[in-house]
DRENTORKOL-3810 file (N, C-alpha, C; in nm, 4 decimals):
REM DRENTORKOL-3810
@n.u->5.9358; n.v->1.2726; n.w->-0.6592; ca.u->5.7929; ca.v->1.2667; ca.w->-0.6831; c.u->5.7444; c.v->1.1220; c.w->-0.6865
@n.u->5.8205; n.v->1.0332; n.w->-0.7544; ca.u->5.7816; ca.v->0.8925; ca.w->-0.7613; c.u->5.7831; c.v->0.8295; c.w->-0.6230
@n.u->5.8780; n.v->0.8727; n.w->-0.5399; ca.u->5.8872; ca.v->0.8180; ca.w->-0.4047; c.u->5.7629; c.v->0.8571; c.w->-0.3240
@n.u->5.7192; n.v->0.9834; n.w->-0.3388; ca.u->5.6002; ca.v->1.0297; ca.w->-0.2681; c.u->5.4770; c.v->0.9518; c.w->-0.3128
@n.u->5.4629; n.v->0.9285; n.w->-0.4426; ca.u->5.3497; ca.v->0.8517; ca.w->-0.4936; c.u->5.3526; c.v->0.7085; c.w->-0.4426
@n.u->5.4706; n.v->0.6513; n.w->-0.4396; ca.u->5.4836; ca.v->0.5147; ca.w->-0.3906; c.u->5.4450; c.v->0.5071; c.w->-0.2434
@n.u->5.4892; n.v->0.6048; n.w->-0.1637; ca.u->5.4554; ca.v->0.6058; ca.w->-0.0217; c.u->5.3052; c.v->0.6258; c.w->-0.0015
@n.u->5.2460; n.v->0.7162; n.w->-0.0790; ca.u->5.1017; ca.v->0.7362; ca.w->-0.0697; c.u->5.0251; c.v->0.6106; c.w->-0.1075
@n.u->5.0717; n.v->0.5416; n.w->-0.2104; ca.u->5.0066; ca.v->0.4185; ca.w->-0.2533; c.u->5.0155; c.v->0.3129; c.w->-0.1441
@n.u->5.1358; n.v->0.2980; n.w->-0.0868; ca.u->5.1535; ca.v->0.1985; ca.w->0.0188; c.u->5.0716; c.v->0.2344; c.w->0.1421
@n.u->5.0745; n.v->0.3618; n.w->0.1774; ca.u->4.9972; ca.v->0.4042; ca.w->0.2937; c.u->4.8480; c.v->0.3850; c.w->0.2678
@n.u->4.8061; n.v->0.4179; n.w->0.1464; ca.u->4.6652; ca.v->0.4002; ca.w->0.1115; c.u->4.6247; c.v->0.2545; c.w->0.1150
@n.u->4.7086; n.v->0.1682; n.w->0.0639; ca.u->4.6792; ca.v->0.0250; ca.w->0.0662; c.u->4.6715; c.v->-0.0276; c.w->0.2074
@n.u->4.7613; n.v->0.0188; n.w->0.2923; ca.u->4.7604; ca.v->-0.0235; ca.w->0.4320; c.u->4.6363; c.v->0.0287; c.w->0.5022
@n.u->4.6037; n.v->0.1544; n.w->0.4772; ca.u->4.4854; ca.v->0.2132; ca.w->0.5376; c.u->4.3604; c.v->0.1394; c.w->0.4913
@n.u->4.3566; n.v->0.1078; n.w->0.3632; ca.u->4.2404; ca.v->0.0374; ca.w->0.3100; c.u->4.2269; c.v->-0.0994; c.w->0.3761
@n.u->4.3353; n.v->-0.1716; n.w->0.3902; ca.u->4.3251; ca.v->-0.3040; ca.w->0.4511; c.u->4.2872; c.v->-0.2941; c.w->0.5983
@n.u->4.3359; n.v->-0.1882; n.w->0.6664; ca.u->4.2982; ca.v->-0.1703; ca.w->0.8066; c.u->4.1490; c.v->-0.1413; c.w->0.8189
@n.u->4.0962; n.v->-0.0571; n.w->0.7302; ca.u->3.9541; ca.v->-0.0263; ca.w->0.7340; c.u->3.8691; c.v->-0.1479; c.w->0.7013
@n.u->3.9120; n.v->-0.2246; n.w->0.6035; ca.u->3.8385; ca.v->-0.3455; ca.w->0.5666; c.u->3.8335; c.v->-0.4423; c.w->0.6846
@n.u->3.9453; n.v->-0.4566; n.w->0.7528; ca.u->3.9502; ca.v->-0.5476; ca.w->0.8670; c.u->3.8608; c.v->-0.4963; c.w->0.9792
@n.u->3.8649; n.v->-0.3668; n.w->1.0052; ca.u->3.7820; ca.v->-0.3091; ca.w->1.1111; c.u->3.6336; c.v->-0.3265; c.w->1.0787
@n.u->3.5968; n.v->-0.3035; n.w->0.9547; ca.u->3.4561; ca.v->-0.3175; ca.w->0.9159; c.u->3.4096; c.v->-0.4614; c.w->0.9266
@n.u->3.4945; n.v->-0.5556; n.w->0.8890; ca.u->3.4541; ca.v->-0.6955; ca.w->0.8963; c.u->3.4360; c.v->-0.7401; c.w->1.0403
@n.u->3.5095; n.v->-0.6793; n.w->1.1323; ca.u->3.4942; ca.v->-0.7125; ca.w->1.2737; c.u->3.3566; c.v->-0.6707; c.w->1.3218
@n.u->3.3109; n.v->-0.5527; n.w->1.2813; ca.u->3.1827; ca.v->-0.5025; ca.w->1.3281; c.u->3.0641; c.v->-0.5588; c.w->1.2514
@n.u->3.0868; n.v->-0.6186; n.w->1.1384; ca.u->2.9744; ca.v->-0.6731; ca.w->1.0622; c.u->2.9133; c.v->-0.7945; c.w->1.1299
@n.u->2.9844; n.v->-0.8528; n.w->1.2254; ca.u->2.9306; ca.v->-0.9702; ca.w->1.2934; c.u->2.8498; c.v->-0.9325; c.w->1.4168
@n.u->2.8407; n.v->-0.8036; n.w->1.4480; ca.u->2.7623; ca.v->-0.7599; ca.w->1.5631; c.u->2.6149; c.v->-0.7644; c.w->1.5253
@n.u->2.5364; n.v->-0.8293; n.w->1.6089; ca.u->2.3936; ca.v->-0.8444; ca.w->1.5837; c.u->2.3174; c.v->-0.7456; c.w->1.6712
@n.u->2.2287; n.v->-0.6642; n.w->1.6120; ca.u->2.1515; ca.v->-0.5703; ca.w->1.6936; c.u->2.0544; c.v->-0.6448; c.w->1.7843
@n.u->2.0140; n.v->-0.5827; n.w->1.8949; ca.u->1.9195; ca.v->-0.6498; ca.w->1.9844; c.u->1.7857; c.v->-0.6740; c.w->1.9154
@n.u->1.7210; n.v->-0.7797; n.w->1.9558; ca.u->1.5913; ca.v->-0.8143; ca.w->1.8969; c.u->1.4852; c.v->-0.7144; c.w->1.9412
@n.u->1.3978; n.v->-0.6792; n.w->1.8497; ca.u->1.2856; ca.v->-0.5906; ca.w->1.8786; c.u->1.1580; c.v->-0.6698; c.w->1.8584
@n.u->1.0699; n.v->-0.6636; n.w->1.9560; ca.u->0.9446; ca.v->-0.7367; ca.w->1.9468; c.u->0.8441; c.v->-0.6534; c.w->1.8676
@n.u->0.8384; n.v->-0.6780; n.w->1.7369; ca.u->0.7449; ca.v->-0.6052; ca.w->1.6517; c.u->0.6021; c.v->-0.6558; c.w->1.6669
@n.u->0.5855; n.v->-0.7631; n.w->1.7416; ca.u->0.4515; ca.v->-0.8174; ca.w->1.7612; c.u->0.3907; c.v->-0.7716; c.w->1.8929
@n.u->0.4608; n.v->-0.6810; n.w->1.9626; ca.u->0.4070; ca.v->-0.6324; ca.w->2.0894; c.u->0.2734; c.v->-0.5629; c.w->2.0629
@n.u->0.1725; n.v->-0.5966; n.w->2.1421; ca.u->0.0419; ca.v->-0.5359; ca.w->2.1171; c.u->0.0443; c.v->-0.3860; c.w->2.1439
@n.u->-0.0197; n.v->-0.3118; n.w->2.0575; ca.u->-0.0341; ca.v->-0.1681; ca.w->2.0721; c.u->-0.1821; c.v->-0.1396; c.w->2.0685
@n.u->-0.2325; n.v->-0.0737; n.w->2.1709; ca.u->-0.3751; ca.v->-0.0467; ca.w->2.1762; c.u->-0.4089; c.v->0.0635; c.w->2.0773
@n.u->-0.4628; n.v->0.0239; n.w->1.9662; ca.u->-0.4964; ca.v->0.1195; ca.w->1.8601; c.u->-0.6318; c.v->0.1821; c.w->1.8875
@n.u->-0.6427; n.v->0.3081; n.w->1.8476; ca.u->-0.7711; ca.v->0.3763; ca.w->1.8581; c.u->-0.8651; c.v->0.3294; c.w->1.7475
@n.u->-0.9926; n.v->0.3394; n.w->1.7736; ca.u->-1.0939; ca.v->0.3009; ca.w->1.6754; c.u->-1.1269; c.v->0.4213; c.w->1.5863
@n.u->-1.2060; n.v->0.3983; n.w->1.4827; ca.u->-1.2511; ca.v->0.5083; ca.w->1.3970; c.u->-1.3277; c.v->0.6123; c.w->1.4791
@n.u->-1.4071; n.v->0.5652; n.w->1.5749; ca.u->-1.4824; ca.v->0.6565; ca.w->1.6607; c.u->-1.3887; c.v->0.7401; c.w->1.7472
@n.u->-1.2803; n.v->0.6775; n.w->1.7967; ca.u->-1.1806; ca.v->0.7509; ca.w->1.8750; c.u->-1.1172; c.v->0.8610; c.w->1.7903
@n.u->-1.0863; n.v->0.8289; n.w->1.6659; ca.u->-1.0251; ca.v->0.9273; ca.w->1.5756; c.u->-1.1210; c.v->1.0430; c.w->1.5480
@n.u->-1.2485; n.v->1.0110; n.w->1.5286; ca.u->-1.3472; ca.v->1.1161; ca.w->1.5046; c.u->-1.3594; c.v->1.2078; c.w->1.6262
@n.u->-1.3641; n.v->1.1490; n.w->1.7457; ca.u->-1.3743; ca.v->1.2292; ca.w->1.8681; c.u->-1.2493; c.v->1.3148; c.w->1.8864
@n.u->-1.1333; n.v->1.2576; n.w->1.8567; ca.u->-1.0083; ca.v->1.3322; ca.w->1.8685; c.u->-1.0092; c.v->1.4528; c.w->1.7748
@n.u->-1.0419; n.v->1.4295; n.w->1.6491; ca.u->-1.0394; ca.v->1.5369; ca.w->1.5498; c.u->-1.1437; c.v->1.6437; c.w->1.5803
@n.u->-1.2620; n.v->1.6026; n.w->1.6263; ca.u->-1.3644; ca.v->1.7001; ca.w->1.6657; c.u->-1.3115; c.v->1.7899; c.w->1.7764
@n.u->-1.2469; n.v->1.7293; n.w->1.8758; ca.u->-1.1928; ca.v->1.8072; ca.w->1.9872; c.u->-1.0802; c.v->1.8993; c.w->1.9412
@n.u->-0.9914; n.v->1.8484; n.w->1.8556; ca.u->-0.8804; ca.v->1.9309; ca.w->1.8068; c.u->-0.9325; c.v->2.0516; c.w->1.7286
@n.u->-1.0358; n.v->2.0307; n.w->1.6496; ca.u->-1.0941; ca.v->2.1428; ca.w->1.5741; c.u->-1.1618; c.v->2.2425; c.w->1.6687
@n.u->-1.2331; n.v->2.1902; n.w->1.7705; ca.u->-1.2991; ca.v->2.2766; ca.w->1.8684; c.u->-1.1964; c.v->2.3647; c.w->1.9412
@n.u->-1.0782; n.v->2.3062; n.w->1.9667; ca.u->-0.9719; ca.v->2.3794; ca.w->2.0363; c.u->-0.8882; c.v->2.4666; c.w->1.9414
@n.u->-0.9166; n.v->2.4563; n.w->1.8114; ca.u->-0.8408; ca.v->2.5294; ca.w->1.7076; c.u->-0.6940; c.v->2.4855; c.w->1.7020
@n.u->-0.6719; n.v->2.3557; n.w->1.7207; ca.u->-0.5369; ca.v->2.3001; ca.w->1.7114; c.u->-0.5067; c.v->2.2689; c.w->1.5647
@n.u->-0.3872; n.v->2.3007; n.w->1.5170; ca.u->-0.3517; ca.v->2.2723; ca.w->1.3777; c.u->-0.3645; c.v->2.1242; c.w->1.3405
@n.u->-0.3458; n.v->2.0357; n.w->1.4364; ca.u->-0.3544; ca.v->1.8916; ca.w->1.4073; c.u->-0.4947; c.v->1.8505; c.w->1.3632
@n.u->-0.5951; n.v->1.9309; n.w->1.3945; ca.u->-0.7318; ca.v->1.8992; ca.w->1.3532; c.u->-0.7629; c.v->1.9405; c.w->1.2108
@n.u->-0.6737; n.v->2.0200; n.w->1.1519; ca.u->-0.6937; ca.v->2.0660; ca.w->1.0141; c.u->-0.6517; c.v->1.9584; c.w->0.9142
@n.u->-0.7056; n.v->1.9632; n.w->0.7918; ca.u->-0.6584; ca.v->1.8707; ca.w->0.6876; c.u->-0.5104; c.v->1.8965; c.w->0.6576
@n.u->-0.4438; n.v->1.7966; n.w->0.6041; ca.u->-0.3038; ca.v->1.8111; ca.w->0.5636; c.u->-0.2967; c.v->1.9080; c.w->0.4451
@n.u->-0.1781; n.v->1.9535; n.w->0.4088; ca.u->-0.1655; ca.v->2.0405; ca.w->0.2911; c.u->-0.2228; c.v->1.9790; c.w->0.1629
@n.u->-0.2284; n.v->1.8465; n.w->0.1577; ca.u->-0.2861; ca.v->1.7803; ca.w->0.0398; c.u->-0.4354; c.v->1.7529; c.w->0.0577
@n.u->-0.4943; n.v->1.8031; n.w->0.1673; ca.u->-0.6382; ca.v->1.7912; ca.w->0.1863; c.u->-0.6859; c.v->1.6650; c.w->0.2556
@n.u->-0.5958; n.v->1.5877; n.w->0.3148; ca.u->-0.6370; ca.v->1.4651; ca.w->0.3842; c.u->-0.6926; c.v->1.5039; c.w->0.5216
@n.u->-0.8164; n.v->1.4631; n.w->0.5511; ca.u->-0.8771; ca.v->1.4999; ca.w->0.6789; c.u->-0.8058; c.v->1.4371; c.w->0.7982
@n.u->-0.8165; n.v->1.5049; n.w->0.9096; ca.u->-0.7581; ca.v->1.4576; ca.w->1.0353; c.u->-0.7985; c.v->1.3128; c.w->1.0652
@n.u->-0.9261; n.v->1.2823; n.w->1.0449; ca.u->-0.9760; ca.v->1.1471; ca.w->1.0759; c.u->-0.9037; c.v->1.0407; c.w->0.9955
@n.u->-0.8780; n.v->1.0677; n.w->0.8687; ca.u->-0.8099; ca.v->0.9699; ca.w->0.7821; c.u->-0.6650; c.v->0.9528; c.w->0.8253
@n.u->-0.5993; n.v->1.0641; n.w->0.8583; ca.u->-0.4604; ca.v->1.0556; ca.w->0.9060; c.u->-0.4552; c.v->0.9702; c.w->1.0318
@n.u->-0.5439; n.v->0.9977; n.w->1.1250; ca.u->-0.5481; ca.v->0.9223; ca.w->1.2509; c.u->-0.5733; c.v->0.7738; c.w->1.2257
@n.u->-0.6719; n.v->0.7435; n.w->1.1422; ca.u->-0.7040; ca.v->0.6029; ca.w->1.1133; c.u->-0.5864; c.v->0.5323; c.w->1.0471
@n.u->-0.5151; n.v->0.6022; n.w->0.9604; ca.u->-0.3976; ca.v->0.5418; ca.w->0.8964; c.u->-0.2890; c.v->0.5113; c.w->0.9988
@n.u->-0.2649; n.v->0.6047; n.w->1.0882; ca.u->-0.1627; ca.v->0.5832; ca.w->1.1916; c.u->-0.2038; c.v->0.4674; c.w->1.2810
@n.u->-0.3276; n.v->0.4678; n.w->1.3256; ca.u->-0.3750; ca.v->0.3633; ca.w->1.4171; c.u->-0.3715; c.v->0.2253; c.w->1.3522
@n.u->-0.3916; n.v->0.2189; n.w->1.2223; ca.u->-0.3959; ca.v->0.0882; ca.w->1.1542; c.u->-0.2580; c.v->0.0255; c.w->1.1370
@n.u->-0.1510; n.v->0.1021; n.w->1.1589; ca.u->-0.0166; ca.v->0.0459; ca.w->1.1409; c.u->0.0170; c.v->-0.0582; c.w->1.2459
@n.u->-0.0327; n.v->-0.0384; n.w->1.3681; ca.u->0.0030; ca.v->-0.1285; ca.w->1.4764; c.u->0.1382; c.v->-0.0964; c.w->1.5387
@n.u->0.2100; n.v->0.0001; n.w->1.4823; ca.u->0.3426; ca.v->0.0370; ca.w->1.5332; c.u->0.3453; c.v->0.1754; c.w->1.5943
@n.u->0.2421; n.v->0.2536; n.w->1.5713; ca.u->0.2366; ca.v->0.3897; ca.w->1.6230; c.u->0.0931; c.v->0.4206; c.w->1.6620
@n.u->0.0774; n.v->0.5218; n.w->1.7448; ca.u->-0.0567; ca.v->0.5634; ca.w->1.7839; c.u->-0.0572; c.v->0.7127; c.w->1.8103
@n.u->-0.1653; n.v->0.7765; n.w->1.7702; ca.u->-0.1876; ca.v->0.9177; ca.w->1.7994; c.u->-0.2428; c.v->0.9343; c.w->1.9412
@n.u->-0.2757; n.v->0.8221; n.w->2.0047; ca.u->-0.3408; ca.v->0.8215; ca.w->2.1361; c.u->-0.4684; c.v->0.9049; c.w->2.1294
@n.u->-0.5590; n.v->0.8681; n.w->2.0377; ca.u->-0.6777; ca.v->0.9504; ca.w->2.0133; c.u->-0.7707; c.v->0.9645; c.w->2.1332
@n.u->-0.7783; n.v->0.8632; n.w->2.2185; ca.u->-0.8675; ca.v->0.8748; ca.w->2.3348; c.u->-0.8211; c.v->0.9868; c.w->2.4275
@n.u->-0.6919; n.v->0.9975; n.w->2.4450; ca.u->-0.6354; ca.v->1.1038; ca.w->2.5281; c.u->-0.6586; c.v->1.2401; c.w->2.4634
@n.u->-0.6320; n.v->1.2491; n.w->2.3328; ca.u->-0.6487; ca.v->1.3776; ca.w->2.2646; c.u->-0.7945; c.v->1.4218; c.w->2.2604
@n.u->-0.8849; n.v->1.3270; n.w->2.2598; ca.u->-1.0275; ca.v->1.3607; ca.w->2.2591; c.u->-1.0693; c.v->1.4263; c.w->2.3901
@n.u->-0.9962; n.v->1.4009; n.w->2.4980; ca.u->-1.0280; ca.v->1.4582; ca.w->2.6292; c.u->-0.9428; c.v->1.5807; c.w->2.6633
@n.u->-0.8478; n.v->1.6157; n.w->2.5770; ca.u->-0.7553; ca.v->1.7251; ca.w->2.6069; c.u->-0.8298; c.v->1.8583; c.w->2.6188
@n.u->-0.7834; n.v->1.9402; n.w->2.7131; ca.u->-0.8469; ca.v->2.0700; ca.w->2.7366; c.u->-0.7860; c.v->2.1814; c.w->2.6522
@n.u->-0.6660; n.v->2.1572; n.w->2.5971; ca.u->-0.6024; ca.v->2.2573; ca.w->2.5107; c.u->-0.5040; c.v->2.1870; c.w->2.4172
@n.u->-0.4481; n.v->2.2631; n.w->2.3239; ca.u->-0.3586; ca.v->2.2041; ca.w->2.2224; c.u->-0.2323; c.v->2.1458; c.w->2.2837
@n.u->-0.1791; n.v->2.2105; n.w->2.3865; ca.u->-0.0579; ca.v->2.1595; ca.w->2.4507; c.u->-0.0850; c.v->2.0241; c.w->2.5152
@n.u->-0.2012; n.v->2.0095; n.w->2.5781; ca.u->-0.2362; ca.v->1.8811; ca.w->2.6384; c.u->-0.2548; c.v->1.7740; c.w->2.5311
@n.u->-0.3143; n.v->1.8122; n.w->2.4180; ca.u->-0.3320; ca.v->1.7170; ca.w->2.3082; c.u->-0.1969; c.v->1.6727; c.w->2.2534
@n.u->-0.1044; n.v->1.7675; n.w->2.2357; ca.u->0.0292; ca.v->1.7331; ca.w->2.1891; c.u->0.0999; c.v->1.6394; c.w->2.2851
@n.u->0.0802; n.v->1.6611; n.w->2.4140; ca.u->0.1435; ca.v->1.5750; ca.w->2.5146; c.u->0.0914; c.v->1.4314; c.w->2.5042
@n.u->-0.0324; n.v->1.4139; n.w->2.4615; ca.u->-0.0886; ca.v->1.2787; ca.w->2.4466; c.u->-0.0091; c.v->1.1978; c.w->2.3438
@n.u->0.0327; n.v->1.2619; n.w->2.2380; ca.u->0.1063; ca.v->1.1920; ca.w->2.1316; c.u->0.2442; c.v->1.1476; c.w->2.1782
@n.u->0.2966; n.v->1.2117; n.w->2.2821; ca.u->0.4291; ca.v->1.1783; ca.w->2.3323; c.u->0.4288; c.v->1.0628; c.w->2.4297
@n.u->0.3103; n.v->1.0173; n.w->2.4718; ca.u->0.3026; ca.v->0.9084; ca.w->2.5702; c.u->0.3437; c.v->0.7771; c.w->2.5101
END
């Protein structure tokens, strides 16, 4: 029994040192740079209003308030103000149906 414990301890120590060495090798890898300053054409408040009006006219769920009661326009304005994401409100304002509006967000 003592021999088995000793072997497990030695194997565990060796495994631990191998993992530590492997991790230290990969810690020096630098991820590619991302340009967070790339311009994103944000929609205006008017774009968000037109989008939400159209979504409601089409009876799309995205035009409804959130479960906490936040109106579509506020959600859109919040997304557009981030500078990192867009609902593409101009496209959604022109959509002929909910599927077309959803496709706008994927662009």
